[in-house]
C-alpha positions in Angstrom: 79.1 92.5 99.3 78.0 95.6 101.0 79.7 98.2 103.2 77.5 96.9 106.2 78.9 93.5 105.8 82.5 94.9 105.9 82.2 96.6 109.3 83.3 93.4 111.1 85.4 92.1 108.3 88.7 90.8 109.8 90.4 91.4 106.4 93.2 94.3 106.3 91.4 97.5 105.8 93.5 98.3 102.7 92.2 95.1 101.0 88.5 95.7 101.7 87.9 97.8 98.6 89.6 95.2 96.5 87.4 92.4 98.1 84.3 94.5 97.3 85.5 95.1 93.7 85.8 91.4 93.0 82.4 90.7 94.8 80.9 93.3 92.5 82.2 91.6 89.6 81.0 88.4 90.8 77.5 89.5 91.7 77.1 91.9 88.7 76.3 94.8 91.1 78.1 97.7 92.7 77.9 98.7 96.3 74.7 97.8 98.1 73.2 96.2 95.0 73.2 99.0 92.4 72.6 97.6 89.0 71.6 100.5 86.8 74.0 103.1 85.5 72.0 105.8 87.2 72.3 104.0 90.6 76.0 103.4 90.0 76.6 107.2 89.1 74.8 108.3 92.4 77.3 106.0 94.2 80.2 107.4 92.1 79.3 111.0 93.1 79.0 110.1 96.8 82.4 108.4 96.6 84.0 111.4 95.1 82.6 113.5 98.0 84.1 110.9 100.5 87.4 110.9 98.6 88.0 114.7 98.5 89.5 115.3 101.9 91.7 112.3 101.7 92.8 113.2 98.2 93.5 116.7 99.1 95.4 115.6 102.2 97.5 113.3 100.0 98.4 116.2 97.4 98.9 118.5 100.5 101.4 116.3 101.9 103.4 116.0 98.6 103.2 119.9 98.2 104.7 120.6 101.6 107.4 117.9 101.6 108.5 117.6 98.0 107.4 121.0 96.5 108.3 123.1 99.5 104.7 124.5 99.3 105.0 125.9 95.8 102.3 123.8 94.4 98.6 124.6 93.7 95.8 121.9 94.3 92.9 122.1 92.0 89.8 119.9 91.7 87.2 119.7 88.8 84.2 118.4 90.6 82.5 115.7 88.6 82.6 116.2 84.9 80.5 114.2 82.3 81.7 113.7 78.9 79.4 113.6 75.7 80.2 109.8 75.4 78.9 109.1 79.0 82.1 109.0 80.8 82.2 110.6 84.4 85.4 111.9 85.9 86.6 113.9 88.9 90.2 115.2 88.8 92.4 116.5 91.5 95.9 117.9 90.5 98.9 119.3 92.0 100.8 121.6 89.7 103.9 123.7 90.4 106.1 126.0 88.5 109.0 123.5 87.6 106.3 120.9 86.4 104.7 123.8 84.2 108.1 124.8 82.8 109.0 121.2 82.1 105.8 121.0 80.0 104.6 117.8 81.8 101.3 117.1 83.5 100.6 117.9 87.1 100.4 115.0 89.6 97.0 113.7 89.2 94.4 111.8 91.2 91.4 110.9 89.1 88.2 109.2 90.0 86.7 107.9 86.8 83.7 106.0 85.6 84.0 105.0 81.9 80.6 104.8 80.1 81.3 101.1 79.4 82.6 100.2 82.9 81.0 98.0 85.4 82.0 100.3 88.2 84.3 103.3 88.7 88.1 103.4 89.3 91.0 105.6 90.5 94.0 106.4 88.5 96.9 109.0 88.1 98.1 110.9 85.0 100.8 108.1 84.4 99.5 105.4 86.7 97.0 102.7 85.9 93.7 101.9 87.4 92.6 100.8 90.9 89.1 99.9 91.9 87.0 102.7 93.4 84.6 101.0 95.9 84.1 103.7 98.4 80.7 104.0 100.1 81.4 105.7 103.4 84.0 108.1 104.9 85.5 105.0 106.5 86.0 103.4 103.2 87.6 106.6 101.8 90.0 106.8 104.9 91.1 103.2 104.1 92.1 104.4 100.6 94.6 107.0 101.9 97.6 104.5 101.3 96.4 103.9 97.8 95.9 107.6 97.0 99.5 108.2 98.5 100.9 105.5 96.4 99.2 106.6 93.1 100.4 110.2 93.8 104.0 109.0 94.6 104.1 106.8 91.5 102.8 109.7 89.3 105.6 112.0 90.5 108.1 109.3 90.1 106.9 108.9 86.4 107.0 112.6 85.8 110.5 112.8 87.0 111.5 110.3 84.2 109.6 112.5 81.7 111.8 115.4 82.8 114.4 115.0 85.5 114.9 115.4 89.2 115.0 119.2 88.9 111.2 119.3 89.0 111.2 118.4 92.6 112.0 121.6 94.7 113.0 119.6 97.8 115.9 118.0 96.0 117.1 121.2 94.1 116.9 123.4 97.6 120.0 121.4 98.8 118.2 120.3 101.9 118.1 116.7 101.1 121.3 114.6 100.9 121.5 111.3 99.1 123.3 108.1 99.9 123.0 106.1 103.1 121.7 107.7 106.3 
């Protein structure tokens, strides 16, 4: 199933990547027919480029709203490990998180050396298929990126406590019914 076939697809945009993922598994390919690891790594590199602005947007939204602008977004670029894994990591770190000794909020695109195709994950959140072959595909993943980052922060609060979230400790957010 190629990106071209999905342009007129009536499926909800947030499910198209998942459909492509399952079609890849069925067909033994990735993207527009990539079979070799080299071809798939080229698609992975392109996907990271397409995802970058949406990943940064996701983390910037979290930084402004929950961390009151105190955080710093970093990006590793694509890193290849000695065993053949490829990864690209975006993080959002802030003073309270660092003081608590817990990892930053993380969005990671990774392509394990034994994997059929790449995936997304967080520091504390499991995997989601990474089937992004265009800017439109990457834009459709914005809700997924937001969900991964939100779940990651939620899990980090459990590793420490609510005081790592400046929006809560500033006294500007009230609890209960609204």
